[in-house]
C-alpha positions as CSV (number, residue, x, y, z in Angstrom):
1,M,27.2,52.9,13.5
2,V,29.0,54.6,16.8
3,S,30.1,51.1,18.2
4,R,31.3,49.8,15.5
5,A,33.9,52.8,14.2
6,I,35.4,52.5,18.4
7,F,35.5,48.9,17.1
8,I,37.8,49.5,14.5
9,L,39.5,52.6,15.9
10,L,40.9,49.9,18.6
11,S,41.8,47.4,15.9
12,A,44.4,49.7,14.7
13,L,45.5,50.7,18.0
14,A,46.1,47.1,18.7
15,G,47.4,46.3,15.5
16,M,49.9,49.7,15.9
17,A,50.6,48.2,19.8
18,L,51.7,44.8,18.6
19,F,54.4,46.2,15.8
20,L,56.1,48.4,18.3
21,R,56.4,46.0,20.8
22,A,58.2,43.1,17.8
23,E,61.9,43.7,18.4
24,D,62.9,44.2,14.3
25,A,60.1,47.3,14.9
26,S,61.8,49.9,13.2
27,G,60.5,53.1,11.1
28,A,57.0,53.6,10.4
29,F,56.1,50.2,11.3
30,W,53.6,51.4,13.5
31,L,52.1,53.0,10.3
32,Y,51.8,49.4,9.1
33,G,50.8,47.7,12.3
34,F,47.7,50.7,12.4
35,G,46.4,50.5,9.2
36,I,46.9,46.4,9.1
37,G,45.1,46.3,12.4
38,A,42.6,48.7,11.0
39,V,41.7,46.3,8.3
40,T,41.1,43.7,10.3
41,G,38.6,45.0,12.6
42,G,37.2,46.1,9.0
43,L,37.0,42.9,7.8
44,I,35.4,41.5,11.2
45,I,32.9,44.1,11.2
46,L,31.4,42.4,7.8
47,G,31.6,39.7,9.0
48,E,29.2,40.3,11.4
49,Y,27.3,42.0,9.1
50,A,27.1,39.3,7.2
51,L,26.4,37.0,9.7
52,R,23.0,38.5,10.8
53,T,22.3,38.8,7.5
54,C,22.2,34.6,6.6
55,S,20.2,32.7,8.3
56,F,20.7,29.7,10.9
57,G,20.8,26.9,8.6
58,I,22.9,28.2,6.1
59,I,25.7,29.4,9.9
60,V,25.5,26.1,10.6
61,G,25.9,24.8,7.2
62,G,28.6,26.2,5.8
63,T,30.9,26.6,9.6
64,A,30.8,22.9,9.4
65,G,31.5,22.2,6.1
66,L,34.2,24.4,6.5
67,A,35.3,22.5,9.4
68,G,34.8,19.1,7.1
69,G,36.8,21.4,4.2
70,L,40.0,22.3,6.8
71,L,39.9,18.7,7.8
72,M,40.4,17.1,3.8
73,T,43.5,20.3,4.1
74,G,45.1,18.1,6.9
75,L,44.4,15.1,5.8
76,V,45.9,15.4,2.4
77,E,48.6,17.4,3.6
78,W,49.4,14.4,6.1
79,V,49.2,11.3,3.4
80,G,51.0,13.2,1.0
81,G,53.6,14.2,3.2
82,E,54.6,10.7,4.1
83,I,54.5,10.0,-0.3
84,F,56.2,12.5,-1.8
85,D,59.2,15.2,-0.8
86,V,58.1,18.0,1.2
87,E,60.5,19.9,0.0
88,T,59.6,20.4,-3.5
89,F,57.9,23.4,-5.7
90,L,55.0,21.5,-7.5
91,F,54.2,20.3,-3.6
92,H,53.7,23.1,-1.7
93,I,51.7,24.4,-5.0
94,G,49.3,21.5,-4.4
95,G,49.3,22.1,-0.6
96,L,48.3,25.7,-1.6
97,V,45.6,24.5,-3.1
98,F,44.1,22.6,-1.0
99,L,44.4,25.0,2.0
100,L,42.1,27.4,-0.1
101,G,40.4,24.8,-2.2
102,F,38.7,22.3,0.2
103,P,37.3,24.7,3.1
104,Y,36.0,26.9,0.7
105,L,34.4,24.1,-1.6
106,G,32.7,22.9,2.2
107,L,32.0,26.1,3.1
108,V,30.6,26.9,-0.1
109,L,28.0,22.8,-0.1
110,G,27.7,23.5,3.6
111,A,25.6,26.9,3.4
112,R,23.6,25.4,0.4
113,F,22.9,21.9,2.2
114,G,21.7,24.7,5.2
115,Q,19.6,26.5,3.4
116,E,17.8,23.6,1.7
117,R,17.5,22.0,5.1
118,F,16.1,25.0,7.1
119,P,15.4,27.7,4.7
120,G,14.2,29.6,7.9
121,P,11.1,32.3,8.0
122,K,9.5,34.4,5.5
123,Q,12.0,37.6,6.1
124,R,10.9,40.8,6.3
125,T,13.4,42.6,3.8
126,T,14.6,46.2,3.6
127,D,16.2,44.4,0.4
128,L,15.5,47.8,-1.9
129,S,17.2,46.6,-5.1
130,W,14.6,44.7,-6.9
131,S,12.8,47.1,-9.4
132,S,9.0,46.1,-10.1
133,S,5.8,47.4,-10.9
134,S,4.4,44.8,-8.3
135,L,5.5,46.5,-5.9
136,K,2.9,48.9,-3.9
137,V,3.5,50.9,-1.1
138,L,1.1,51.1,1.7
139,D,-0.2,54.5,2.7
140,T,-1.9,55.2,6.3
141,S,-5.5,56.2,5.1
142,L,-5.6,52.8,2.7
143,I,-4.9,50.2,6.6
144,I,-7.3,52.9,7.9
145,D,-9.7,52.1,6.0
146,G,-10.1,48.1,5.7
147,R,-11.6,47.6,2.6
148,I,-7.5,46.7,1.2
149,A,-8.1,43.5,3.6
150,D,-11.4,42.8,1.9
151,L,-9.4,43.3,-1.3
152,C,-6.8,41.4,-0.7
153,E,-9.4,38.2,0.4
154,T,-10.7,38.1,-3.3
155,G,-7.8,37.1,-4.5
156,F,-7.3,40.0,-7.1
157,V,-4.2,41.6,-5.7
158,E,-1.7,40.6,-6.8
159,G,2.1,41.5,-6.3
160,T,4.1,42.6,-2.9
161,F,3.4,45.5,-0.2
162,L,5.6,47.3,0.8
163,V,5.3,48.9,4.5
164,P,8.0,51.6,5.8
165,H,8.3,52.1,9.6
166,F,7.1,55.8,8.9
167,I,4.2,54.5,8.1
168,L,3.9,52.2,11.2
169,N,5.3,55.0,13.4
170,E,2.2,57.0,12.4
171,L,-0.3,54.5,13.5
172,Q,1.3,54.1,16.2
173,H,0.6,57.8,17.3
174,I,-2.4,57.7,15.8
175,A,-3.0,54.6,18.2
176,D,-2.0,56.5,21.1
177,S,-3.6,59.4,20.7
178,S,-5.4,61.3,23.6
179,D,-8.6,61.7,21.6
180,S,-11.0,58.8,21.4
181,L,-11.6,58.9,18.3
182,K,-8.5,58.5,16.1
183,R,-7.3,55.9,18.8
184,A,-9.7,54.1,17.5
185,R,-8.7,54.6,14.1
186,G,-5.3,54.0,15.0
187,R,-6.0,50.4,16.4
188,R,-7.6,49.6,13.5
189,G,-4.7,50.6,11.0
190,L,-2.7,48.1,13.3
191,D,-5.8,45.0,13.3
192,V,-5.9,45.5,9.3
193,L,-2.1,45.8,8.9
194,N,-1.7,42.6,11.3
195,K,-5.2,40.4,9.9
196,I,-3.6,41.0,5.7
197,Q,0.4,40.1,7.5
198,K,-1.8,36.1,8.2
199,M,-3.6,35.9,4.9
200,A,-1.1,33.3,3.0
201,D,-1.4,34.3,-0.3
202,V,0.0,38.0,0.8
203,D,3.4,39.3,1.3
204,V,3.6,42.4,3.3
205,R,7.1,43.3,3.4
206,I,8.4,46.0,5.9
207,V,11.3,47.8,5.0
208,D,13.6,50.2,7.0
209,E,14.0,53.1,4.1
210,D,13.7,55.9,5.3
211,F,15.0,59.4,4.4
212,P,15.4,61.9,6.9
213,S,15.3,65.3,4.6
214,V,12.0,64.9,3.9
215,K,9.7,65.5,6.7
216,E,6.3,65.2,4.9
217,V,5.2,60.7,4.9
218,D,2.9,61.5,1.4
219,A,6.4,62.7,0.4
220,K,8.5,59.7,1.8
221,L,5.5,57.8,-0.1
222,V,6.2,59.3,-3.2
223,V,9.9,58.7,-2.3
224,L,10.0,55.8,-2.3
225,A,7.9,54.4,-4.9
226,K,10.8,56.2,-6.7
227,Q,13.4,54.4,-5.5
228,V,11.6,50.6,-5.7
229,G,10.1,51.6,-8.9
230,G,6.6,50.3,-7.7
231,S,3.0,52.2,-7.2
232,I,1.5,54.1,-4.0
233,M,-1.9,52.0,-3.4
234,T,-4.2,55.0,-1.4
235,N,-7.6,56.4,-1.0
236,D,-6.2,60.1,0.1
237,L,-7.3,62.6,-2.9
238,N,-4.2,65.1,-2.7
239,L,-2.2,61.9,-2.7
240,N,-3.1,60.2,-5.5
241,K,-2.5,64.5,-7.3
242,V,0.6,64.8,-6.4
243,A,1.8,61.2,-6.7
244,E,1.0,62.1,-10.4
245,L,2.6,65.1,-10.6
246,Q,5.6,62.9,-10.4
247,G,5.2,60.5,-12.6
248,V,4.6,57.9,-9.5
249,R,1.7,55.4,-10.8
250,V,-1.4,55.4,-8.2
251,L,-3.8,52.6,-7.0
252,N,-7.0,54.6,-5.4
253,I,-9.2,52.5,-3.9
254,N,-12.2,54.9,-4.1
255,K,-12.2,54.9,-8.0
256,L,-12.2,50.7,-7.7
257,C,-14.7,51.3,-5.7
258,N,-16.9,54.0,-7.9
259,A,-15.9,51.8,-11.5
260,L,-17.1,48.2,-9.7
261,R,-20.5,50.4,-8.6
262,P,-23.7,48.9,-10.8
263,V,-24.9,51.0,-13.6
264,V,-27.6,53.7,-13.3
265,L,-29.1,55.5,-16.6
266,P,-31.2,58.1,-17.3
267,G,-35.3,56.9,-17.2
268,E,-33.9,54.1,-14.9
269,T,-36.5,53.4,-12.2
270,I,-35.2,52.0,-9.0
271,R,-36.4,51.6,-5.3
272,V,-34.7,54.1,-2.5
273,F,-35.3,54.6,1.3
274,V,-35.4,57.6,1.7
275,L,-33.2,59.3,5.0
276,K,-33.3,62.7,5.5
277,E,-33.9,65.7,3.7
278,G,-31.7,67.5,1.2
279,K,-29.8,71.0,0.8
280,E,-32.8,72.3,-1.4
281,A,-36.3,73.1,-0.1
282,G,-38.3,69.8,-0.2
283,Q,-35.2,67.3,-1.4
284,G,-35.1,63.8,0.2
285,V,-31.5,61.9,0.3
286,A,-30.9,58.2,-0.1
287,Y,-28.4,55.8,-0.5
288,L,-27.8,53.0,-2.8
289,D,-25.5,49.7,-0.7
290,D,-22.5,50.9,-2.1
291,G,-23.1,54.2,-0.4
292,T,-24.2,56.5,-3.8
293,M,-26.2,59.3,-2.6
294,I,-29.6,60.1,-4.5
295,V,-31.3,63.2,-4.5
296,V,-34.8,62.8,-5.3
297,D,-36.5,65.7,-5.5
298,N,-39.9,66.7,-3.4
299,A,-39.3,63.8,-1.2
300,R,-39.1,65.9,2.0
301,R,-42.8,64.2,2.7
302,C,-41.2,60.7,1.8
303,I,-38.8,60.8,4.7
304,G,-38.4,57.1,6.2
305,R,-40.3,55.2,3.6
306,N,-39.5,53.0,0.9
307,V,-40.3,54.9,-2.7
308,D,-39.8,54.4,-6.5
309,V,-38.3,57.2,-8.2
310,V,-36.7,57.3,-11.7
311,V,-33.0,58.4,-12.2
312,T,-33.2,62.0,-14.3
313,S,-29.2,62.5,-14.2
314,V,-25.9,61.0,-12.5
315,L,-23.0,63.3,-11.8
316,Q,-19.5,61.9,-11.7
317,T,-16.5,63.6,-9.5
318,T,-13.6,62.1,-8.4
319,A,-15.1,62.5,-4.4
320,G,-18.0,60.2,-5.9
321,R,-20.8,59.4,-8.0
322,M,-24.9,61.0,-7.6
323,I,-27.2,60.1,-8.7
324,F,-30.7,63.1,-9.3
325,T,-33.8,61.5,-9.3
326,R,-38.2,62.3,-8.8
327,L,-40.3,59.9,-8.0
328,K,-41.9,57.9,-9.3
329,E,-45.5,58.9,-9.3
330,E,-45.0,62.4,-10.6
331,T,-43.5,61.3,-13.3
332,E,-46.2,59.2,-14.4
333,R,-48.7,62.3,-13.3
334,E,-46.8,64.4,-15.9
335,E,-46.4,62.0,-18.8
336,L,-50.4,61.9,-18.2
337,Q,-51.1,65.3,-18.3
338,V,-48.9,66.2,-21.8
339,A,-51.2,62.6,-23.2
340,R,-53.9,64.0,-22.7
341,G,-53.6,68.2,-23.8
């Protein structure tokens, strides 16, 4: 921005100098020169911005079309000058139309041709003018988690993933940490992001949008999601609550995993491997394949063995699900005693 402002100022000073050197310059002509120079510098900056945002095909096609339009204008002017009276008012009007029309049409048609023939690679856009519920802003914890890559491979997730630069910066900061665990987590997140970027059916866009007045990364994600009209994908419970309080839709991958877990009802019998001792006296702890914790009463003596257990109750929390069970042999023994009594 500073370099562009300096360029516009120099353009304005150059315009003022040119008017001061003119022989008929008088009065406030230097002000006109200053203004014309500033406007000219601004137009050049706009042209430079347009060239940066256009693809190579559009630039080449537009340039060729403009050159062809100017050549056609010169040819028509030469032929018309040989046939008609160049001093007539109608001839000058027609010449102006040709001078403006042919180059413009050549520029437009050439740019379109170049865009169709050389569409260029898929861009990482920073254009946030589109607003759609299909836009999903990815959180740092979700990227590090890694399950988003597996979910994308299934084809169940549609739409566009937005990854702001401040999330990339956070991942880079974690990957450069002196702590080995944090460093491994950060590198895993970068690998996961690189993996989903390479998937053919997944559209990942890196956006430059930032909010300097907002300090917290989670708060920036909420502001970005509200600005683009999209949703936030995360596995962070606190971010989930904050975003919902501000009216932003949240896609929590933990809730999805909980919803896909097999249903276990009280009274069912399941076979588990008792892995360790529980918090309460005599308890044993086991886990299902999906990570669900199973608490088994009086199973301390069964640690390291596979046992059949009967489900007594299921506790569902925001953090996950816990299943409370009893040993099947104890349940059958109690039922037998009740039947005899």
